[in-house]
N, C-alpha and C positions, 0 to 999 in steps of 0.2 A: 389633177396633178399640176403643180406649177413647174415651168421650164427650169431645169437646173441652171444655177447661176454660180459664177459668172460665165459669159460666153467665151471670154479669152483671159488666160493667165499666162503672163510672159516672164521669163527669167533668163539669166545668163549661166551657161555651163562652159567654163573655161573660155575659149574664144568664140563659142557658138551662142547665138540667140535662139531660144526655143519658145514655142507658143503652144500651150495646151488649149485646144479649141473644143468646147462642149458642143458636139454636133447634134445634140438632141437629147430628149428624155424618153424613157419607156417605163412601163410598169410590168414586172414579171412576178410570177408566183414565188412566194418566199420559200416554200418547201422545195421547189425545183432549184432555186438558187443556192440552197444550203444542204441539199442532199439528205444524208442520214443524221444531220445535226437536228435535235429536237426543236420544235417551235418555241418551247419555253426558254431556250437559250438564245436563238437568233433574234427573236422578237424583242428582246431587251435592247438590242442594238438598232434594229430597224423595224419599228412597229408596222404591221400590215394593215391594209384597208379592209373593207367589208368583203372584198373578193380575194383576200389573202395575198394581195399584190404589194410589192415594195418598190420604191422609186429607184430607178437606175439611170445612169448617164450613158453617153456614147462619146467618150472623149478621144480625140485624135491629137497627134502631135506634129506640129510644123517646125522644121529645123532650117535655119538659115546657114547654109554651108557654102564653102568656096566653090564647090562643083555645081551649085544650084540648090533650089529649095527641095527638101526631102519631106514627104508627108507619110506619116505612119497611120494606117487604117483610114477608112473613109465614111464610117457611119452607115446609115440606112439608104440614103439617096431619096429620090422623089418618085420612084416607079410603082410603089405599092398602092393598093386600093384603100379607100376610106374604111372598109370593113377590116382590113389587115391592121390599120392604124388603131382601130377601136379595140381589137383583140389584144394587142400588145401595149396599149396605152401610149402610142407614139405621139410625141410633140417634137417636130423638127423642121417646121416650115421656115423658109427664109425669104428673102426678097427675090423679085424677078422670076418667080416660079421655081426657084431652086431651093436649097436647104440652108440650115444654120451653119453647116460646114463652110459653104461658099461665103456666107456672111462673115464668119470668123477669119477666113483667109483675107478678105478685104479689110477687116478691122486691124489685121496685122500689117496692112500696107501693101498687099499683093493681090493678084488675080489668079483664077484657076489656070490660065494659060502659062503662068510663070512656074508652075510646078515641074521639076525636072525628074524626080523619082518618087514613085508611090510604093511603099512596102506594106503588104498585107500580112498580118499575123496568121490569118487563115481566111477562108472564103465564106464564112457564115454571113447571112444577109445583113446583120448589124455591124459588121466589120468591113465588108467589101461592097455593100449595096451602093455606096456613093462613088464607086469606081466609074459608074456610068450614070447617065441621066436621060430621062425621057423628054425630048424636045416638044414644043407645041404641035409639031407635025405628027407626033406619035413615034418618031424614030428614036431608037436607043443609041446613044453616042458616048464615047469616052468623055468623062467629065474633065479630064486633064489631058488634052490632045497632044501636048508636047512632052509628056512624061513617058518614061519606061516604068512598067509595073513589075514588081518582083514578089514571088511567093514560092513555096516549096513545090517541086514537081509532084511529090507524093500527095500533097494537099489537092492539087488539081485533079489527079487521078481519083482520089477518094471522093471529091465533090462530084465528079462526072459519072460515078457509079454508086449512087446512093442506095440505101436500103429503106425499109419501112420506117425506121426510126430517124434516119438522117435526112431524108428527102425534104422535110419541112424547113430545113435550115439552109439548103443550097439551091440558088436560083441562077441558072445559066446566063440570063441577061446581065448579071453582075460581072461576068468575065468574058463571055463569048465575043462581044464586039471588039474587045481589046485584043484578044487572040487573033481575030480576023484582020485587025489592023496591023498585026505583027509587032505589037508594043508590049507583050507580056513575056517576061523572062522567067523561066522555071529552073530553079536551082536545087541542089541536093546537099543537105547538111549545113554546117556552119560556114559562113561566107562573109567577107568584108564587102559591102555593097559600094560604099564610097569611103574615102579615108576617114577612119575613126567611127564609122557606123557599120556595125556588124549584126548579123542575125545568128541566133543559136536555137537549135531544136529544143522545145520544151513540151514534149508530147503528153497526151492524156486527155485533154479536152477534145481534141481530135488527134489521130495518130501522127500528123505532120504539122502540128501547131508550132509556131516559132515566136520567140520574143526578140526584141531589138535592143542592143547595147550600144550606147553612144558615149564616146570618150573624147575629152578635150581638156588640155591644160591641167592634167592630173586629176580631173574630176570624171566621174562615171554616172550615167543615167541609164536606167533600164525601163523600157516600155514593155510592160508585162503581158499585155493582151489578156487572154482568159485563163492563164495559169494561176493568176491571183487577180480576179476581176475587180474586187473592191478591197479597201483596207480591212473590212470585216472578215475577209477570207485569209488573213495572214496566218492564223493557227493552222498547222499542217493538216489536220483531218477535216477542216472546214472546206469541203470540195463540192462543187455544183453537181446536182443530179443530172445536168445536161452532159457531163463529161462521159465520153464513151469508154474510157479506160481510167477510172478513178484511182486505181492503185498506181498506175503510171504517173498520173498527175501528182500523187503524193511524193514520188521520188523526184520528179521535176522540181517541185516546190522545195523539197529538202535541200537539193543541191543549189538552187538559185538563191534562196533566202540565206543560206549559210554564207555564200559569197558576198551577198549584198550587205550582210551584217559585218563581215570581216573587213570589207573594203569601203564601208560607209557610202554605198550607192544611194543616189537619189532615185526613187521609184515613181512611176506614173501609173495610176490606177484608172483603167479605161472606163469601167462601168460604175465607179463610185459617183453618186450624185453630189457629194460634198467635197471629199478629199481628192484633189488633183495630184499633188506632189507629196511625197513623204519619205521618211527614212524609218528603218526598223530597229527595234531593240528586242532582246530576249529576256524575259523576266524570270527565267529558271524553269518555267513551265511551257511557255508558248511565245511565239513571235507576236508582237503588237506594234502599232504605230507609235513612233517616238512623239513625245509631247512637243 
């Protein structure tokens, strides 16, 4: 697999400058990514390799805000083993022993120490793994030492009490050092985090998954997280097999995409290896990406 390109896509949203950073690539089973959708349908959009895997991105969003830099999700990080990288087809290496996320932050003109707020959509390893990093000494440290981190309190409880199905997605080193440092804020429900940047519950993938809505100058952007992981998941019933409550995901998508269409939101697709930003249309049968 070739690393998803480009590393950095930047644009203006009202008064804000936003940067989509491709924090790495991975290869996941196509059947798992599309759930009950038959392979004859999804493979027309994303052909699988000989292991039935399809290319995926790990896109994060960096927002230049008056209250400081805000980072949405953090990719995988550098803590996992070579075997783990092989299983999931991970490519995310960056400079200085860090990852592509840190490279992307520097490409935007900043450094990890500049980040003021980190918002996690949820705590799965490919969304919160970059919250922390393993230093050459072996110690696991917050990647963004001056930031406050934000996630739903219910997501933390769900992550810390996994079952046989969810344990493979939640790794305590991705949040425990930040909790120990007193830098994790656990919230309940919809909340404005800083002026114009709000979270809203979009459950289904996990019971406490959240998406992030950014508003400035009459424009609105939504960082979807895993409620709609790629542009190929825009049709309402195209839902990942990874979702623990797929029928709840269906209703989250129905509500969110109707609002996105009505108000002409700009969407960010976190796991799409190609489409970073996009708007939706409805062709009478299904939602799809606008041309």
